[in-house]
Every structure is written in structure tokens, then in C-alpha cells.
N, C-alpha and C positions, 0 to 999 in steps of 0.2 A: 454554547450548545447544551441543551438539557440532556443529562446523562441517565436519568431514571425515567421509567415509563415509556421508553422508546422500543421499537422493534427493529433490530439491526441484522442485516446479512453481512457477514465478514468472510470474504474470500481469502484463500491462502491461510486458512485458520488452523491448520494442524501442526504448525511449527513457528518458531521465531516470533516476530512482532505480531503477526496475524493472530496466532494462538493467544499470546499474552493480552492483546487488545480485546479479543473476544471474551476472555475470562474477566478482565477488568470491567468491561461494560455489563457483563452478567452480574458481577458483584455490586455494581452501582445501581442495580435494580431495573435493568432493561431486559427484554426478551431477546435472546441472541440465537441466530441461526448461523452455525459455523459451516463453511463450505471447504471442500478439499477433494482430492482424487481418491484417497484411500479410505474405504468404508470402515476398516478395522480401527484406524486412528480416530475417525470421527466418533465411532461407537464408544471408544474408551473415554474420549473427552466428554461426551454427553453423560456417560455413566458416572463420571467423577464430578459432574456439575449438574445436579438435578434441576430441571426446568429449561436447560439449554436444548436446542434442537439442532439438527444437522441435515445437510443435503450433499450428495455426491456431485462434484463439479470439476470438470477438466477445462481450464481456461483456454486451452489450445483448440477446443472442439466446439464449433458453433452449435451443433446439435445438442451437446451436453449443456451448454449455456441455456438453450431454449427449454430443455427439460427442467432444469433447475428453476427457471423463471416460472414455469407452469406450476411446479410443486410448491414453491415458496409463496407465490401470490394466492394460491388456492388455500393453503393451510395457514397463512399469516396475511390476511388481506389488509391488516393494519400496518404492514411494513412501511417504515418511514426513514430508515437510514440504510444506505448502501456504502460499504467500505470495499472498494475494488482494489485489492492488493494482489500483485503478481510480480514475482522476481526470481529469475535465474541469473546467476552471475558467474560467468566462465571466462578464463583467460583466453586471449587471442593474439596470435602473431599475424599482423596484417600483411606481412610479406609472404605468408604461406597461403596459397589459394584454397587449401583444405579448410582454412578457418571460416570460409563463407558459410559452411554448414552450421557452425556455432552462431554466427550472426543471424541466420535465418530463424533458428530455434529461439534465440533471445528475443527477436522482434515479434515473433508469433506469440510468445508468452507474455512479455513485458508490456508491449504496446497494443497489439491487436486484441489480446485478452481483455484488458480494461475497456478498450473502445467498443468491443462487442457487448460487454456487460452494460455499458451505457445505452447502446442501441436497444437492448431488450428491456431494461428496467426503467429508463428515464421517463417514458410516457406514463407508466404506472405511477411513479413518484410524483409527477406533476399533477396528478389527480388528488393527492393527499393535501390536507389543510396546511401541513408543515412537514418538510422533509429535508434531509441532508445527504449529499453525495460527498464522500471523502475519497480522494485519490491518494496514491502513495508514490512520491518521486524519490529523491535522495539528495544529499549534499553534493553527490557526484554529478547531479544535473547542472551544477554551476561551475565546478572545476572537475574535469574528467580524471579518472584513474586510467593512465595509459595502458595498464595491463589488461583492462576490461573495456575496450573502446565501445563496443556495441551496447553493453550494459549501460554505460554512462550516456550514450546517445539516446537510448530508449527512455531513460529517466529525464533527460532534457526535453524529450518529446512529450512525456507525460506532463511536465511543468507547463509547456506551451499549450497543450490541449486543455489543461485545467484553467489557464488564464482565459482562453476563448470560451470555455464552458461557463465560467463565472459571468462573463459579459453577456452571453446569450440568455442566461437564466435570471439576469437582474430583473427585479419586479415580479418574479414568480414566487411560488411557495417553496422553492428548493434552494437551500443555501449550499455553497460549495467550499469545502475545506481541502487543503493539500497538506498531507503529512510529509515532512521533509526530514527523514532520519539521517543522523551521522552514521559512522560505523558503530554497530551495536553487536554485542556478544550473542550471535545466533549462528545456526549452521551455515548461513550464506558465506561462501568462500572460506569455510572452516574457521570462523571468527569466535567460536564459543569460548576459547580461553585466551584470546588475544588481549594483552594488557592495554594496548592503545585504543581498544574499542570500549564503548560505554556499556556498563552492565545493563542487562535487559530490564531488570526490575526498576533500576533508577530511571531509565528512559521512559518506561511506562508510567511511572509516578509523575514525572514532569509533564508528560503528554496529557494525562488526565486532568491535571491542574490547569493546563492551558486550554483544554477543550471546554472547561466550565465557563471560561470567559470569552470564547470565540464562537461566532455563528458562521463566519466566512473568513477567507484569507489563508495564509500559510501558518502551519503549526511548527514553530521553530524552537527547539530546545537550545539551551545556551551552547552546547557542544557543537552544533552544526553551523553556527553563525559565521565562523571564520571562512567556511566554504561559501555560504549563501551570499555573503557580502564582500567577497574577495575583490571583485572588480571595483566596487564602490570605494573600498579602502586602499586600493592601489597595491594589494598584496598578491594579486592573481598569479604572477609569474613565479613568485616564491612558493606559493602553495602548490602550484602545478609541479614545480621541481621536487618538492617534498614528496608528493604522491608518486612521482616517477621513480623516486629512489627507494620506496618501501611501501608497506601496507597502508591502507587508508587510515587517516587520523580520526 
């Protein structure tokens, strides 16, 4: 994937991997539109990175997605990269009926949000000479973290959706990438200082190197491969037991 001279919309861009990826793409020489719910955080990010643009976007609100589409495609008609990143990660006790509210919120954000983004932006991207859609799943799409069952399920669904998207877009001008993070030191589930999680800067550096060589497929850093290939290597049961016993590796 060419990293310079692109125009990329990055959702979930005010914290964690989304923010870091937006900054790295900006530093690589692309025009970046960072999207998120909080205007003050967006303004601060743009102020600190001249040339970056922003748009307020609530991934749980179809009307907000539509407004963002209208703004971005009007102000950046050259848009050719969509990074559709959304993730809330909350613990659930499936024995407790009250946990259904957590599941519904998680599905609305993590699965319906990216799916709605595709519905709005994909027809536009298909008109570009060359474009990329990047989804964001998780290593937990392949071996679930029992503490967060719906989060893991939505990331498995994003993986499946991306596989179908790649097949349907074969032969078009749009390539499809799937970012598959391991546990990374971000605010998600309070992992900022977790020793077992990968440092964010290290993760982003490895991702950017991989993106330079990939136009399609899964973006897999070394730290996530034990999850991604657990079934293939016959280690699935052991990895699941490890996740059940403690924080994600």
C-alpha cells in the first residue's frame, strides 16, 4: 500500500491505535481526516499536526455517518483510503440478563458502525482510480477472551465481513486490508500500562512496515500470530485456557 500522497479517513482517531495510525499516515505524507465524537479532542489533534483535518463522527448514529460522508467527500473529493475502526470492550457475565445491554452497545459500535461506514463510503471509493478499505478486527476474533464475549464475537464478525468484502471487490479498484491487532497498550480495557500488551509505538512501527508491502490481506504483526493461527497449529485449547485465566496476551 502506498503510504504517501493518499487521502485517508481514519475513524476512532482520537485515542489508541486509531490516533496513532492517523499520525503515522500523516507523517508518511498522506492527507489525513481524523474522525471521532469529541470536537475538542479533534481540534487538539489537528492543531498539533498542521495539515491534518477532522470531522465529528459518532459511529453509533447513522445520521452522523451520513453527515460525515457529505462533509468529507465535499472537502476531500480525492479520498481514497477508509480506515473503519470502532471498538468498545466491556466485560460481561453471560449468566446475568443485565449484560444484554452491554452486548447491544458493543454490537452497535463494533459491528454496525463499520458496516454503516461501508454502506456510505464504498460506492464513492469504487469511483476512485485506486482505493483501499481497511477494517480492524483483533486477535480475539480467532480465540475469544471469555471475559469479553460480545467484543470477541464482533471482531470475529468483522473478520468474516472483511473476507466477504475482499471477494466481492476482487477485480475492482478497491483493495481490502484487515488490521488484526494483539493486545496493545491503549485505553481499551485499561491496557495502557499492562506489561503483557504490546507498546503502541512498537505496534505502529511494525504495522507501517507491513503496510508498505501489502495491498490486500491481513496485517499481522508477530505478536498476534499465536492467536491468528491457534487452530492451525493445534494450540487453540491452550491459548483459550490462557485467556480465560488472565488478561489478553
